[in-house]
N, C-alpha and C positions, 0 to 999 in steps of 0.2 A: 543718279539716273545718269548713264554714258551718252557722253558728249557727241552728237553726230555733226559730219561735214556735209553740206548741200550746196547745189546750185541752184539758185534763183535768179533770173533775168540776167546772167551772166555775172554776178557777182556771189563770192565765196561766203557762205554765212557760217557760223558757229552758233549752234543752240541745242535746248534738251527737250526741244518740243517732238513727240512724235510725230510720225507721218500721218498723214489723212487721207484718206481711199474717200472717194466720190462717186456715187453711183446714180446716174440719170433717172428720170422716171419715163411713163408712158409718152410717145412723139416727142420725146426731148434728147438730147445728146449733149454735149461737152460744150456747145455755145450757150446755152441757156443755163448752165451751171456757172460760168463763168466769174459771174457775180459773188455768187458763195466762196468760190475759192478765191477771190481777192480779199472778202472778208475776215477769212483764216488768216494768210500772208500780213494783213493789216493790223491786226491785232497781237497776232504771235510771227512776228519776222523772222524769217529763216525755215517756217514750216515746210517739210517736204507733202506738196498736195498733189494728189493724183487723180485728175477727173477723167475715169476708164472710157474710152472711146470705142465702144460697143455696141452693138445692137440699136444705132440709132435710129429715131423718127420712125419710117414705118417697120424697121425691121425690129422695132421695141415690140411687136404683135407677134412674134415668134413665139413657140411653146416656151413656158417658164424654165423648165429642166434644163431645155438647150441653151437658154440664156444662161441661167446658173452654170452650168458646166464652162461655157465659154468665157465668163466673168473669172471663175475659177484660175483658169488658165492664166488670165492676166494679172490676178492679184495675188496668187501664191509667192511670185518671185518678190513682190513689194515688199510681201509680211518675211520672208527669209531674208532681206537686207537690212530688217529692223531688229536688233536684237531687244530693246525694251518695249516693243509691241507697235500696233498700229490702231488708229481711230477709223470707224467707217461712220460715213456721213452720207444717209441715203434717202432720198427723195422719191415718195410715191411707191409706184410699183417697184422702184429700187429698193425701198424696205424690205420688200419679200424676198427679193432677189438677195439681199445680203442676209438675211433670217436662216433662208435657205442655205448659203456659204457657211453661215457658224455652225450649221447642224452638221452637214457632211463633211467638214474639216478638221480631221481628228487633232492636228495639232497647230491650228491657227494661235495667233498671240493678240487678237483684239483684244484692246482694253476697253473703250466705250463704245458701243454703237446708238448711233443716235437715227431714230427714226424720224422723218421728216416729213409729216400727213402723208402716212401711209397705210395703207388698207390692213391693217394687218389681221384683223381679223375677217376679212373677207369686202366685199362690195356688191350692194343691191340697191339699185337705184336708176333712176333716168337723166342721165346728163348728157351735154353735147358732145362728152369723148364718146360715149355708148351710142349715140343716134349716128355719128360719123361712121362707127365699125357696123353698127347693124341699123340700119334706116329705117326697113321696114318694120321692126319689132319694138314691143314696148317693154316695158320691164318685167311684167308678171309673164311674158311670154316666151324670155328668152332662155329659159331652160331648155326648152326645146333643142335650142343649139349647142347650148354650153355642154349638157349634160350625153353626150355622144364623143363616140372617139374623133370626128370630124370638129366638134367644137373645142374639144380641147387642145388642138393644134394651134388656137389662138390666145394668146398671153391671159387678156382679161378672163376667158372663161375657166383659166384654171385656179382663180381665185373667186370666181362669182357663187356666192353664196345664197342662195332663194333660201329665205326662212319657211316658205310654203311648200316647199319639195324637198324637205331635209335628206329624205333617205336617198334620194336621186344625187345629193351633191355629195355623200357621205361612200354611195356605192361608186361613183363614176366619175369624178372628179379625183383626178392623178396628181394633183399639188398640195392644196392647201391641207385638205384631211391627212393627209399623212404629216406636213409639217407641224401641224397643232395637235398630233398624236390622237387624232379623233378616229382615225381608223387604224387598227393595228399592225405593226411590219414588225419584220426583223432585225430593222436598223433602230427600232425606236428608241432604247435606251442607251445607245452610242451616241444617237443625235444629239438625248438631252443631255448628256456629258458633255458634250462639244460644246452645245450651245451655254453651258454654265460656265464655260471657262471666262465668258466677259467677266468684266469687274463692273459697269454700269451699261444701264440700257435705259434710254433718253426717248420718252414717246411725247413728239410734237404735233400740236393740232386743235382745231376750234371750228367754232360752230359756223362762222361764215365760209367754209371751204368753199362749198357748191359743187364738188366732184366726188370726193369720197362721202359716201353713202353707206350706213350713218356716219356722220361725222366721226361719232365715238368710236368707227374702228382703228383709229389712228391711234386709241388707247386701249385696245382689245378688248372694247364693247362692241355689242352688236344686238342685232334685232332677236327678239323671242319669236315664237311661231305666230303670234297675233301683231306681228311689228312694233310691239313695245321694246324698248333699251332695256336690255340686260346688261349690266356693268360687268368689268373684268373680273372682278374678284368673285361674281356669282356666276362666270360661264365655267361649263364643266370641266373645259380644258384645264382651267386654272384650280377650281377645287380638287382635281385629280392630279394635278401637276403634272400632266402628261409629258410636257416638254420642259420644263423647268421654271416656268415662269413663277409658281408660286413659291418655290424655294429661292428665286434670285429678289422676288420681293420682300420676303423674311429676312432675306440679310440686309433689308434697306437699300437695293440697288436698282430698286426701277421707279424712276423720275417722271411723272407728268407734269408735261408743260403747257397751258391752254392759252390761246391769244386769239382775240376777238377780233374781226373786223379786217381780217387776212383772206383773200381770195385763193384758191389753191395756185393758181400759175404765179403768186407772190411769195410763196413762203421762202423760196431762194433767193429773193432779192429783197427782202425786207430786213434792215440791219435792226430794227426794234426785236423781232424773234430770232435774230443770232445773236444779239447781246444778250438779251434775257433768256432765253431757253439753251443755247448751244455753246457760245463760247467759253464758259469757265471748265466744261468738260473736256476742251481739246487740248490738254497740257502734257 
């Protein structure tokens, strides 16, 4: 492993740890992810940690593809300065932004992608976040907003996955169905190959999250048509291996970490979560 020279808090340190890139979630910003960055440097002194300061707070409601392109512009230079690769540590909505980056950047050098309580299979549920964005609607009616060209200008609608209106989701959602390969497009094979450049995928989530619905979405599980839970290995995108998840799993490179008793806003500041699910993969 090439030795890297980094500057942390004004002190020159020499270490072999790969740089860590942290991407925040909905209504978050670097301020909320500071503890997580501290955890990384505490256990791996000298690690170059970048908490990306983009689309913070209300700006996190901007369309997902807009955010993805903005984050790419900020993150690619960090990758280019890291010959041994980098790690992605991405929280909540940020986990979907990071997965999109892994799909669209052909020469990325991301070694480990940690998806921290991220709705990787989509979101469908009545939470405080949802009531804040759409105060006059309930879960079963939000498809009226999300599955039109105006709704697709709001980030949460880009991964709103209504199991009772699946055809509308597949036809009108401009983000998640493309990422999952659920709707065919010309870049599908290239995106799949790009995604498979990662060495490890670490999926972290738990039953007491309270925001990600269903919570199994953090592990690529989701509701079936009758709102029963269909686990990752029985999802069509896994079975057909549309974006490489089955191949990655067959390599032994998909790791699932379930933690109980952790609410959504606690994942990035819970040291037990960090030490049990994340720390060992950030070397």
